[in-house]
N, C-alpha and C positions, 0 to 999 in steps of 0.2 A: 310711393314710399316703399313699396315692395322691392323695387330695383335699386334704390339708393343704399339700403342697409347692407346688402352683400357687397356692393362697391366700396363702401367705407370700411368694411371688415377687410377686404382685399388690400386697400391702401394701408391700413394699420399693420397688417402682417408684412407687406412689402417694406415699409419703413423699418419695422423691427429687424428683418433679416438683413437689410442693407446696412444698418448701423452695426449690427453684430458681426458681419463679415468684414466691414471696414476696420473694426478694431482688431480683428485677428491678423490682419496684414501688417500692422505696425511692429517694428522691431522694439523689443524690450530694452529699456534703459538698464545697463548693467550696474549703474550706481544705486539702483533702488533695491532695498533689501526685501527679499521675499522668503519667509521661512519655509523650510522644507516640511512637507507633510510627514508626520510620523506614522510609519507602518505599524498597525496594530494586530498583525497576524491575519490568518485567513478567515477567522470568525469574528474579528473586531474586538478581541479581548485586549487586555493590557499586555505590553510587550516587555516590561521590566522582569528580568529573571528573579526567581526566588533567592533571598539571601542577599540582595543588593544593599550596599551601604553607601549612601550619599555623603561625599566629603564637601563641606562648606567652610569657607573662611569666616573667622569671627567678624571681620569687617563687613561681610556681606549680610550678616544676620542683624547688624546694628540698625535699629529703627524699624524692623519688620515686625508685623503683628500676626498673631495666630489666626489662621483663616476661619476657624470656627468660633472662638471666643472673643477674638479681637484683642486679647491681652498681649502686651509687648512680649516678644520671644526672649526667653531667658536661656542663653547658651549653656548654662550649668545644668539645666534639666534635661531629661531624655526627650529627644525630638524625633519626629517622623516627617517625611516629605512625600508628596504625591509625585510619582514619576511621570505623570502625564502633564500636569500643569505647573509643577514645582511649588505648590503651596506647602507651607510649613505649619506644623502642629505640634503642640505639647502632647504628651502621652495621655494626659487627662482628657483632652479634646478628642483624641482617637478613640478613647474608651466610650465617650458620649456618642461619637459617630457610629460605633459598633452597636450600641444599644438603639439609637434613634434613626440611623440612616443606612442600616444594613452594611456598615463598614465602608461605605463609599465616601469619596472626597466631597466636601461641601461646595467646592468651586466648580469642578468639572464632572463629578460623578464616577471618577476612576477608582479602581480598587487596588492599585499597586502602591500602597503606602509602605515605605521602607525606612529604616533607621537612618539617622543622620549622625555623622561624626564631625564635630566642629574642631577645626584646627586654627592656631594662631596665624594671623596674617592680615 
């Protein structure tokens, strides 16, 4: 039994590396969507500049719910949006997030919540 265990571990590692390197050699299908990774700066912070205002069409807001309270988004109210995951919030929800979650997004934990300007369209 003392000689079989190292042999089985060796076989498992050989199988893992063989399957890993076999996948690396395959060409990627250009029709497959692969989102680009967002660069968050050298220290992993949020990359949205201060004073950013998100512009959103009214048709894009239709049917969307507040990420914190799950209330339907009312485009007439002041809105904020997370720059990292694009979740939408009413200003009341952001106030609650400030009190209860350190001002972080309820969905992704980002801190770059910026104002939203809703335009017709």
